[in-house]
GUKEPA-930943 format. One record per residue (C-alpha): x negated, y negated, z negated; residue number from 1. Coordinates in steps of 0.2 Angstrom, whole numbers, plus 5000, padded with zeros to 4 digits. Each point is the difference from the previous one (the first is absolute). Example, Ala and Ser with C-alpha at 12.3 -4.5 7.8 and 13.67 -1.06 7.14 Angstrom:
2
+------+------+------+-----+
:   xx :   yy :   zz : seq :
+------+------+------+-----+
: 4938 : 5022 : 4961 :   1 :
: 4994 : 4983 : 5003 :   2 :
+------+------+------+-----+
% end
This chain:
240
+------+------+------+-----+
:   xx :   yy :   zz : seq :
+------+------+------+-----+
: 5435 : 4923 : 5186 :   1 :
: 4983 : 5003 : 5007 :   2 :
: 4992 : 5017 : 5000 :   3 :
: 4987 : 4996 : 4987 :   4 :
: 5013 : 4993 : 4988 :   5 :
: 5011 : 5015 : 5002 :   6 :
: 4985 : 5011 : 4995 :   7 :
: 4997 : 4990 : 4985 :   8 :
: 5018 : 5001 : 4995 :   9 :
: 5001 : 5018 : 5002 :  10 :
: 4984 : 5003 : 4989 :  11 :
: 5006 : 4988 : 4986 :  12 :
: 5018 : 5008 : 5000 :  13 :
: 4992 : 5017 : 4998 :  14 :
: 4989 : 4995 : 4986 :  15 :
: 5015 : 4991 : 4992 :  16 :
: 5010 : 5015 : 5001 :  17 :
: 4987 : 5012 : 4993 :  18 :
: 4993 : 4988 : 4986 :  19 :
: 5009 : 5008 : 4985 :  20 :
: 5001 : 5019 : 5004 :  21 :
: 4999 : 5012 : 5014 :  22 :
: 5016 : 5000 : 5010 :  23 :
: 5010 : 5016 : 5004 :  24 :
: 5001 : 5005 : 5018 :  25 :
: 5015 : 4992 : 5009 :  26 :
: 5003 : 4988 : 4986 :  27 :
: 5004 : 4982 : 5006 :  28 :
: 4990 : 4986 : 4993 :  29 :
: 5010 : 4986 : 4993 :  30 :
: 4992 : 4983 : 5001 :  31 :
: 5004 : 4986 : 4988 :  32 :
: 5000 : 4981 : 5005 :  33 :
: 4983 : 4998 : 4991 :  34 :
: 4993 : 5014 : 5010 :  35 :
: 5005 : 4991 : 5016 :  36 :
: 4993 : 4984 : 4994 :  37 :
: 4983 : 5009 : 4996 :  38 :
: 5000 : 5006 : 5018 :  39 :
: 5002 : 4983 : 5007 :  40 :
: 4987 : 4992 : 4988 :  41 :
: 4988 : 5013 : 5005 :  42 :
: 5002 : 4997 : 5019 :  43 :
: 4999 : 4981 : 4996 :  44 :
: 4984 : 5003 : 4991 :  45 :
: 4992 : 5010 : 5015 :  46 :
: 5003 : 4984 : 5010 :  47 :
: 5003 : 5010 : 5016 :  48 :
: 5001 : 4988 : 5015 :  49 :
: 5016 : 5000 : 5009 :  50 :
: 4997 : 4998 : 5019 :  51 :
: 5014 : 4995 : 5013 :  52 :
: 5005 : 5011 : 5014 :  53 :
: 5002 : 4996 : 5018 :  54 :
: 5017 : 5007 : 5001 :  55 :
: 5012 : 4988 : 5009 :  56 :
: 4987 : 4988 : 5005 :  57 :
: 4998 : 4996 : 5019 :  58 :
: 4982 : 5003 : 5007 :  59 :
: 4998 : 4982 : 5003 :  60 :
: 5004 : 4994 : 4982 :  61 :
: 4986 : 4991 : 4991 :  62 :
: 4995 : 5009 : 4984 :  63 :
: 4987 : 4998 : 4987 :  64 :
: 4989 : 5015 : 5001 :  65 :
: 4996 : 5001 : 4981 :  66 :
: 5019 : 5002 : 4997 :  67 :
: 5000 : 5017 : 5010 :  68 :
: 4983 : 5008 : 4995 :  69 :
: 4986 : 4997 : 4987 :  70 :
: 4986 : 5009 : 5009 :  71 :
: 4992 : 4985 : 5008 :  72 :
: 4987 : 4987 : 4996 :  73 :
: 5000 : 4982 : 5004 :  74 :
: 4988 : 4985 : 5003 :  75 :
: 5011 : 4988 : 5010 :  76 :
: 4987 : 4988 : 5005 :  77 :
: 5010 : 4986 : 5008 :  78 :
: 5008 : 4997 : 4983 :  79 :
: 4983 : 4995 : 4995 :  80 :
: 4986 : 4990 : 5007 :  81 :
: 4989 : 5016 : 5002 :  82 :
: 5003 : 5001 : 5019 :  83 :
: 4993 : 4993 : 5016 :  84 :
: 5011 : 4985 : 5000 :  85 :
: 4994 : 4995 : 4983 :  86 :
: 5017 : 4995 : 4995 :  87 :
: 5015 : 5008 : 4991 :  88 :
: 5015 : 5001 : 5013 :  89 :
: 5012 : 5011 : 4990 :  90 :
: 5009 : 4993 : 4985 :  91 :
: 4998 : 5017 : 4991 :  92 :
: 4993 : 5017 : 5003 :  93 :
: 5013 : 5012 : 5007 :  94 :
: 5000 : 5014 : 5013 :  95 :
: 5016 : 5001 : 5010 :  96 :
: 5003 : 5010 : 5016 :  97 :
: 5015 : 5006 : 5009 :  98 :
: 5007 : 5016 : 4994 :  99 :
: 4994 : 5011 : 5015 : 100 :
: 4982 : 4993 : 4996 : 101 :
: 5002 : 5004 : 4982 : 102 :
: 5005 : 5017 : 5003 : 103 :
: 4985 : 5003 : 5012 : 104 :
: 4988 : 4993 : 4987 : 105 :
: 5006 : 5011 : 4986 : 106 :
: 4999 : 5015 : 5011 : 107 :
: 4982 : 4996 : 5005 : 108 :
: 4995 : 4996 : 4982 : 109 :
: 5007 : 5018 : 4995 : 110 :
: 4987 : 5007 : 5012 : 111 :
: 4986 : 4988 : 4994 : 112 :
: 5004 : 5006 : 4982 : 113 :
: 4996 : 5018 : 5005 : 114 :
: 4983 : 4994 : 5004 : 115 :
: 4998 : 4991 : 4984 : 116 :
: 5002 : 4982 : 5006 : 117 :
: 5014 : 4988 : 5003 : 118 :
: 5005 : 4984 : 5010 : 119 :
: 4995 : 4983 : 4994 : 120 :
: 5008 : 4985 : 5008 : 121 :
: 4992 : 4984 : 5005 : 122 :
: 5016 : 4993 : 5009 : 123 :
: 5017 : 5006 : 5005 : 124 :
: 5015 : 4991 : 5007 : 125 :
: 4996 : 4982 : 5004 : 126 :
: 5014 : 4987 : 5002 : 127 :
: 4998 : 4990 : 5016 : 128 :
: 4999 : 4984 : 4989 : 129 :
: 4984 : 5007 : 4993 : 130 :
: 4994 : 5004 : 5017 : 131 :
: 5002 : 4981 : 5004 : 132 :
: 4990 : 4996 : 4984 : 133 :
: 4986 : 5011 : 5006 : 134 :
: 5000 : 4993 : 5017 : 135 :
: 4998 : 4982 : 4993 : 136 :
: 4984 : 5006 : 4991 : 137 :
: 4993 : 5011 : 5014 : 138 :
: 5009 : 4996 : 5017 : 139 :
: 4990 : 5014 : 5009 : 140 :
: 5009 : 5015 : 5007 : 141 :
: 4984 : 5010 : 4998 : 142 :
: 5003 : 5000 : 4982 : 143 :
: 5018 : 4994 : 4997 : 144 :
: 5015 : 5005 : 5011 : 145 :
: 5009 : 4985 : 5007 : 146 :
: 5016 : 4997 : 4989 : 147 :
: 5010 : 4995 : 5015 : 148 :
: 4999 : 5018 : 5006 : 149 :
: 4997 : 5008 : 4983 : 150 :
: 4992 : 5017 : 4996 : 151 :
: 5005 : 5017 : 4994 : 152 :
: 4996 : 4993 : 4983 : 153 :
: 5014 : 4988 : 5002 : 154 :
: 5012 : 5014 : 5005 : 155 :
: 4997 : 5010 : 4984 : 156 :
: 4991 : 5014 : 5010 : 157 :
: 4981 : 4997 : 4997 : 158 :
: 4989 : 5002 : 4985 : 159 :
: 4982 : 4997 : 4996 : 160 :
: 4993 : 5014 : 4989 : 161 :
: 4986 : 5010 : 4993 : 162 :
: 4998 : 5015 : 4990 : 163 :
: 4995 : 5002 : 4981 : 164 :
: 4997 : 5015 : 4990 : 165 :
: 5012 : 5004 : 4986 : 166 :
: 4990 : 4989 : 4988 : 167 :
: 5002 : 4985 : 5011 : 168 :
: 4983 : 5000 : 5008 : 169 :
: 5000 : 4995 : 5018 : 170 :
: 4993 : 5012 : 5013 : 171 :
: 4985 : 4992 : 5010 : 172 :
: 5007 : 4994 : 5017 : 173 :
: 4984 : 4991 : 5005 : 174 :
: 5007 : 4982 : 4998 : 175 :
: 5012 : 4991 : 4989 : 176 :
: 5018 : 4996 : 5006 : 177 :
: 5001 : 4986 : 5013 : 178 :
: 4982 : 5002 : 5005 : 179 :
: 5000 : 4994 : 5018 : 180 :
: 4985 : 5008 : 5009 : 181 :
: 4995 : 5016 : 5009 : 182 :
: 4997 : 5009 : 4984 : 183 :
: 5019 : 5001 : 4997 : 184 :
: 5004 : 5007 : 5017 : 185 :
: 5007 : 5018 : 5001 : 186 :
: 4989 : 5004 : 5015 : 187 :
: 4984 : 4995 : 4991 : 188 :
: 4992 : 5016 : 4996 : 189 :
: 4983 : 4993 : 4994 : 190 :
: 5005 : 5002 : 4982 : 191 :
: 4995 : 5012 : 4986 : 192 :
: 5010 : 5016 : 5002 : 193 :
: 5009 : 4998 : 4983 : 194 :
: 5008 : 4984 : 5007 : 195 :
: 5005 : 5008 : 5016 : 196 :
: 5008 : 5014 : 4990 : 197 :
: 5009 : 4988 : 4990 : 198 :
: 5007 : 4990 : 5015 : 199 :
: 5004 : 5016 : 5008 : 200 :
: 5011 : 5006 : 4985 : 201 :
: 5009 : 4984 : 5000 : 202 :
: 5003 : 4999 : 5019 : 203 :
: 5005 : 5018 : 5003 : 204 :
: 5012 : 5001 : 4985 : 205 :
: 5008 : 4983 : 5005 : 206 :
: 5002 : 5005 : 5018 : 207 :
: 5008 : 5017 : 4995 : 208 :
: 5014 : 4989 : 4992 : 209 :
: 5004 : 4989 : 5014 : 210 :
: 4987 : 4986 : 4998 : 211 :
: 4988 : 4994 : 5013 : 212 :
: 4984 : 4989 : 4997 : 213 :
: 4991 : 4986 : 5009 : 214 :
: 4983 : 5002 : 5006 : 215 :
: 4992 : 4986 : 4990 : 216 :
: 5007 : 5002 : 4983 : 217 :
: 4998 : 5016 : 4990 : 218 :
: 5013 : 4995 : 4987 : 219 :
: 5015 : 4995 : 5012 : 220 :
: 5014 : 5012 : 5004 : 221 :
: 5016 : 4997 : 5009 : 222 :
: 5015 : 5011 : 5000 : 223 :
: 5005 : 5005 : 5018 : 224 :
: 5018 : 5000 : 4995 : 225 :
: 4999 : 4982 : 4995 : 226 :
: 4993 : 4993 : 5016 : 227 :
: 5017 : 4994 : 5006 : 228 :
: 5007 : 4993 : 4984 : 229 :
: 5003 : 4981 : 4999 : 230 :
: 4988 : 4988 : 4992 : 231 :
: 5007 : 4996 : 4983 : 232 :
: 4998 : 4986 : 4987 : 233 :
: 5007 : 5009 : 4985 : 234 :
: 4993 : 4993 : 4984 : 235 :
: 4999 : 5011 : 4984 : 236 :
: 5003 : 4992 : 4983 : 237 :
: 4987 : 4996 : 4988 : 238 :
: 5003 : 5004 : 4981 : 239 :
: 4989 : 4985 : 4994 : 240 :
+------+------+------+-----+
% end
């Protein structure tokens, strides 16, 4: 049972035991079957999400991030036509990574939350078959990695992200996701200070959790520990 659920159960059991009259010290509280049902119904009404744990999972296992943590935001662009390809290349929007990447992302996001922001995903693990689709549309290694070699996205160790406040408003990073120009470069300091500060927060926090960036894309982060993983073509199921 999750810690939050346990706390609710304890509170409800205390109220059930004390609802009729004060209980003498050291007297055991006897619960009826209806009391237990009332506790279960109350927990259900609270609709507390149940997240999975990483226990027993190998670091290279692919997992759906939303099953393990609910503190992220998503705008998975390649499941739409709102991207530089102008084409939908995913059958449905899901964010999968390998376990070690998911752990690092959750840890980084805990630090972001302390600053009043959180991670928003544009792209996560990308099956190699999708990489081939992208290459067919834009066969230019400056913008799309050659699928014959693959990228860390295809290994489950790269993410494209930004930061949003706790109301879901994106922090100003100076450009949109997948803007290919000097304004998106990390080493471009010819930007307003608040943009530089936002990029610095993103970069330094991600680097503190084992990620590294590429010079030309403020949104792209690779997990160092995933660099030697094999390119994969795991395809996640779509519910509709």
